[in-house]
C-alpha positions as CSV (number, residue, x, y, z in Angstrom):
1,M,-29.4,10.1,-13.6
2,G,-27.0,9.9,-10.7
3,E,-29.4,9.3,-7.8
4,I,-27.8,7.9,-4.7
5,V,-29.7,5.7,-2.2
6,E,-28.0,4.9,1.1
7,G,-29.5,1.7,2.6
8,L,-32.3,-0.3,1.2
9,D,-35.0,2.4,1.2
10,R,-37.6,0.3,-0.5
11,E,-40.1,3.1,-1.3
12,R,-37.5,5.3,-2.9
13,I,-35.9,2.4,-4.8
14,A,-39.4,1.3,-6.0
15,A,-40.1,4.9,-7.2
16,L,-36.7,5.1,-9.1
17,R,-37.2,1.7,-10.7
18,S,-40.7,2.5,-11.8
19,S,-39.5,5.8,-13.3
20,G,-36.7,4.0,-15.2
21,R,-34.0,6.1,-13.6
22,F,-30.5,4.6,-13.1
23,F,-29.3,4.8,-9.5
24,W,-26.6,3.8,-7.0
25,V,-27.4,2.0,-3.8
26,D,-24.8,1.7,-1.1
27,V,-25.5,-0.7,1.7
28,R,-23.7,-2.0,4.8
29,A,-23.9,-5.8,4.7
30,D,-24.8,-6.3,8.4
31,D,-27.8,-3.9,8.1
32,V,-29.8,-6.0,5.7
33,S,-30.6,-9.7,4.9
34,R,-30.7,-11.7,1.8
35,E,-34.4,-11.4,1.8
36,D,-34.2,-7.6,1.9
37,F,-32.0,-7.6,-1.2
38,T,-34.4,-9.9,-3.1
39,A,-37.5,-7.9,-2.1
40,A,-36.0,-4.4,-2.8
41,L,-33.9,-5.1,-5.9
42,D,-35.0,-8.5,-7.2
43,I,-31.5,-9.9,-7.0
44,P,-31.5,-13.7,-7.7
45,P,-29.9,-16.1,-5.2
46,H,-27.1,-17.1,-7.6
47,A,-26.0,-13.4,-7.7
48,L,-26.5,-12.9,-3.9
49,T,-24.1,-15.7,-3.0
50,P,-20.9,-14.0,-4.3
51,L,-22.3,-10.5,-3.4
52,L,-22.4,-11.4,0.3
53,A,-19.3,-13.7,0.4
54,F,-17.1,-11.4,2.6
55,G,-13.8,-12.5,4.1
56,E,-10.6,-14.0,2.8
57,D,-11.6,-17.6,2.7
58,K,-12.3,-17.2,-1.0
59,A,-10.0,-15.5,-3.5
60,P,-11.4,-12.4,-5.3
61,S,-11.5,-14.4,-8.6
62,R,-14.0,-16.8,-6.9
63,K,-16.3,-13.9,-6.1
64,I,-17.1,-13.0,-9.7
65,H,-20.5,-13.7,-11.1
66,A,-22.0,-12.8,-14.5
67,D,-25.3,-13.9,-16.0
68,G,-26.0,-11.3,-18.7
69,Q,-28.3,-9.3,-16.3
70,H,-26.0,-9.0,-13.3
71,V,-22.2,-8.7,-12.8
72,V,-20.8,-9.2,-9.3
73,F,-17.1,-8.6,-8.4
74,V,-14.9,-7.4,-5.6
75,F,-13.2,-3.9,-5.5
76,T,-11.2,-2.1,-2.9
77,A,-11.5,1.5,-1.6
78,F,-9.5,3.1,1.2
79,A,-10.8,5.3,4.1
80,D,-7.8,6.9,5.8
81,T,-5.4,4.0,5.8
82,Q,-7.9,1.2,6.1
83,P,-8.9,-0.9,3.1
84,I,-12.6,-1.4,2.5
85,E,-13.7,-4.6,0.7
86,V,-16.5,-3.5,-1.6
87,H,-18.7,-6.0,-3.4
88,V,-20.1,-4.4,-6.5
89,L,-23.2,-5.5,-8.5
90,V,-23.9,-4.0,-11.9
91,S,-27.3,-4.4,-13.5
92,G,-29.2,-2.6,-16.3
93,G,-31.2,-0.5,-13.7
94,F,-28.9,0.2,-10.8
95,L,-25.4,-0.1,-9.3
96,L,-25.1,-1.7,-5.9
97,T,-22.2,-1.5,-3.5
98,V,-22.0,-3.6,-0.3
99,H,-19.4,-3.4,2.3
100,G,-18.9,-4.5,5.9
101,E,-17.7,-1.1,7.3
102,S,-20.0,1.3,9.1
103,L,-19.5,4.2,6.7
104,S,-21.0,5.9,3.7
105,L,-19.1,5.1,0.6
106,P,-20.7,8.0,-1.4
107,E,-19.4,10.4,1.3
108,Q,-16.0,8.8,1.2
109,L,-15.7,9.1,-2.5
110,D,-17.4,12.5,-2.7
111,L,-18.6,12.1,-6.3
112,Q,-20.6,14.5,-8.5
113,F,-22.4,13.1,-11.5
114,P,-22.9,15.5,-14.4
115,E,-26.3,15.4,-16.2
116,G,-26.6,13.8,-19.6
117,R,-24.0,11.1,-19.1
118,S,-24.6,7.4,-19.6
119,E,-25.3,4.7,-17.0
120,Q,-21.9,3.2,-17.7
121,Y,-20.3,6.6,-17.0
122,L,-21.8,6.5,-13.4
123,I,-20.4,3.0,-12.9
124,Y,-17.0,4.2,-14.2
125,S,-17.0,7.2,-12.0
126,V,-17.6,5.1,-8.8
127,L,-14.9,2.6,-9.7
128,D,-12.4,5.3,-10.8
129,A,-13.0,7.1,-7.5
130,M,-12.2,3.9,-5.6
131,V,-9.0,3.4,-7.6
132,T,-8.1,7.0,-6.8
133,T,-8.3,6.3,-3.0
134,A,-5.6,3.6,-3.6
135,F,-3.4,6.1,-5.5
136,D,-3.8,8.5,-2.5
137,Q,-2.6,5.7,-0.2
138,L,0.4,5.1,-2.5
139,N,1.2,8.8,-2.4
140,D,1.1,8.9,1.4
141,I,3.4,5.9,1.5
142,G,5.8,7.6,-0.9
143,N,5.9,10.8,1.2
144,A,6.6,8.7,4.3
145,L,9.4,7.0,2.5
146,E,10.8,10.3,1.4
147,D,10.8,11.5,5.0
148,L,12.6,8.4,6.1
149,Q,15.4,9.0,3.6
150,A,16.4,12.2,5.5
151,A,15.9,10.7,9.0
152,P,18.8,9.4,11.0
153,T,19.2,5.7,11.5
154,N,17.8,4.6,14.8
155,R,15.3,2.2,16.3
156,R,12.3,4.4,15.4
157,T,13.4,4.7,11.8
158,G,13.6,0.9,11.6
159,R,10.1,0.6,13.0
160,D,8.8,3.2,10.5
161,M,10.5,1.3,7.7
162,R,8.7,-1.9,8.7
163,D,5.4,0.0,8.8
164,V,6.0,1.4,5.3
165,N,6.8,-2.0,3.9
166,A,3.8,-3.6,5.6
167,R,1.5,-0.9,4.0
168,L,3.0,-1.5,0.6
169,A,2.6,-5.2,0.8
170,G,-1.0,-4.8,2.0
171,L,-1.8,-2.3,-0.8
172,R,-0.3,-4.6,-3.5
173,R,-2.1,-7.6,-2.1
174,R,-5.4,-5.8,-2.5
175,V,-4.8,-4.2,-5.8
176,A,-3.0,-6.8,-7.8
177,P,-5.9,-9.3,-7.9
178,Q,-8.2,-6.6,-9.2
179,R,-5.8,-5.9,-12.1
180,G,-5.9,-9.6,-12.9
181,T,-9.7,-10.0,-12.9
182,F,-11.0,-6.6,-14.1
183,E,-10.3,-7.3,-17.8
184,R,-12.9,-10.1,-17.6
185,V,-15.2,-8.0,-15.5
186,S,-15.1,-5.1,-17.9
187,E,-16.1,-7.3,-20.8
188,E,-19.0,-8.7,-18.7
189,I,-20.2,-5.2,-17.8
190,D,-20.3,-4.2,-21.5
191,Q,-22.7,-7.2,-22.1
192,V,-25.2,-6.4,-19.3
193,E,-28.7,-6.3,-20.7
194,G,-30.3,-2.8,-20.6
195,L,-27.2,-0.9,-19.6
196,E,-26.9,2.4,-21.4
197,T,-23.5,3.2,-23.0
198,E,-21.9,6.2,-24.8
199,G,-19.6,4.2,-26.9
200,D,-16.5,5.1,-24.9
201,R,-14.4,2.3,-23.5
202,Y,-14.6,3.5,-19.9
203,F,-13.6,0.3,-18.2
204,E,-10.5,0.0,-20.3
205,R,-9.4,3.2,-18.5
206,I,-10.0,1.5,-15.1
207,A,-7.9,-1.5,-16.2
208,A,-5.1,0.9,-17.3
209,Q,-5.3,2.7,-14.0
210,L,-5.0,-0.5,-12.1
211,S,-1.9,-1.5,-14.1
212,R,-0.3,1.9,-13.4
213,L,-1.2,1.6,-9.8
214,V,0.5,-1.8,-9.5
215,D,3.6,-0.5,-11.3
216,G,3.7,2.5,-9.0
217,I,3.5,0.2,-5.9
218,D,6.4,-1.9,-7.3
219,A,8.5,1.3,-8.0
220,V,8.0,2.5,-4.4
221,S,8.8,-1.0,-3.1
222,N,12.1,-0.9,-5.1
223,S,12.9,2.5,-3.6
224,S,12.1,1.1,-0.1
225,A,14.4,-1.8,-0.7
226,N,17.2,0.5,-1.9
227,L,16.8,2.6,1.2
228,V,17.1,-0.5,3.4
229,D,20.2,-1.5,1.6
230,L,21.7,2.0,2.0
231,R,20.9,2.0,5.7
232,V,22.5,-1.5,6.1
233,N,25.6,-0.3,4.2
234,E,25.9,2.8,6.4
235,T,25.6,0.6,9.6
236,M,28.3,-1.8,8.2
237,Y,30.6,1.2,7.4
238,R,30.3,2.5,11.0
239,L,31.0,-0.9,12.5
240,T,34.0,-1.3,10.1
241,V,35.4,2.0,11.2
242,V,35.0,1.1,14.9
243,A,36.6,-2.3,14.3
244,T,39.4,-0.7,12.3
245,V,40.1,1.9,15.0
246,F,40.3,-0.7,17.8
247,L,42.3,-3.3,15.8
248,P,45.7,-1.5,16.2
249,L,44.8,-0.5,19.8
250,T,44.2,-4.1,20.6
251,F,47.5,-5.0,19.1
252,L,49.4,-2.3,21.0
253,T,47.9,-3.1,24.3
254,G,48.6,-6.8,23.8
255,F,52.2,-6.1,22.8
256,F,52.9,-3.9,25.8
257,G,51.0,-6.3,28.0
258,M,53.5,-9.1,27.4
259,N,56.1,-7.6,29.8
260,F,59.3,-7.8,27.8
261,K,62.3,-7.2,30.1
262,W,63.7,-4.5,27.7
263,L,60.4,-2.6,27.9
264,V,60.0,-3.1,31.7
265,D,63.5,-1.8,32.3
266,R,63.1,1.3,30.2
267,I,59.5,2.4,30.9
268,D,60.1,3.4,34.4
269,T,59.1,7.1,34.3
270,L,55.8,8.9,33.6
271,A,57.3,10.5,30.5
272,S,58.3,7.1,29.1
273,F,54.8,5.7,29.7
274,L,53.2,8.7,28.0
275,V,55.5,8.6,25.0
276,L,55.8,4.9,24.4
277,G,52.5,3.6,25.9
278,V,49.8,6.3,25.4
279,G,51.6,7.9,22.4
280,G,51.9,4.7,20.5
281,C,48.2,4.1,20.8
282,V,47.3,7.6,19.7
283,V,49.7,7.4,16.7
284,G,48.2,4.1,15.7
285,A,44.6,5.4,15.9
286,A,45.5,8.6,14.0
287,L,47.2,6.7,11.2
288,T,44.1,4.4,10.9
289,M,41.8,7.4,10.6
290,I,44.0,9.1,8.0
291,A,44.0,5.9,5.9
292,L,40.2,5.6,6.1
293,R,39.7,9.3,5.2
294,S,42.0,9.1,2.2
295,G,40.0,6.1,0.9
296,D,36.6,7.8,1.5
297,P,35.4,9.5,-1.8
298,E,33.5,12.1,0.2
299,G,36.4,12.8,2.6
């Protein structure tokens, strides 16, 4: 129980199948052909088609296949910040994961399988570990958002906010379809011929995890939107302060610039200029700032 085969090692796979041991095969799609899958694992063509249908030209719901002996569906894992589209095949004798990235999924997930557990438990462990990588991504995004809350508003902060929102959108786009399709997938896995069970509803736990994950993404998205609104309000407040300060100054300069004869005749010394000209501007600005501060709840 819990044997892991990386790549289509035909001799080892044949030995495991002849001994009746359940095992996990992880394969990079570009390293093998359809004929290799058929020869090593006896996968029929109708299951191979969705298994090898990589790309976004088909929705994940169109990549589900179930025939009583095989269940094929799409799942997502994350390595660092990069999503990995993993195509999963469940049968009564083995679990197969196929992906396009040049990496080892077992090493990325770092799983340990205890002895004496059922075949369904191994499948559950692999899927749960992939969901956990998405939770790790959400936690990293949440930490980045928390750092941005304490950062000053500038061009770099705005760029970082766009990156956070892009990561959130990409995470939800990957996870939400899984939540929508996994309920059906879990029922199909329970019906796979020859698959040993323990009686526990393992895959209901995966569906619940996916729901919590989507809810968590939405909660972080709301926090991000609130932070953007707060930054916009702060910027508008600063612009309003600047406009309010310059409004009386503009009035005063316009008033004194009209060259009334009475003013021209009397502002003929430096003292008059400083008191009536400069002093008037300073008094107007000071009165404006006092009015703003008295209306500021934190002031």
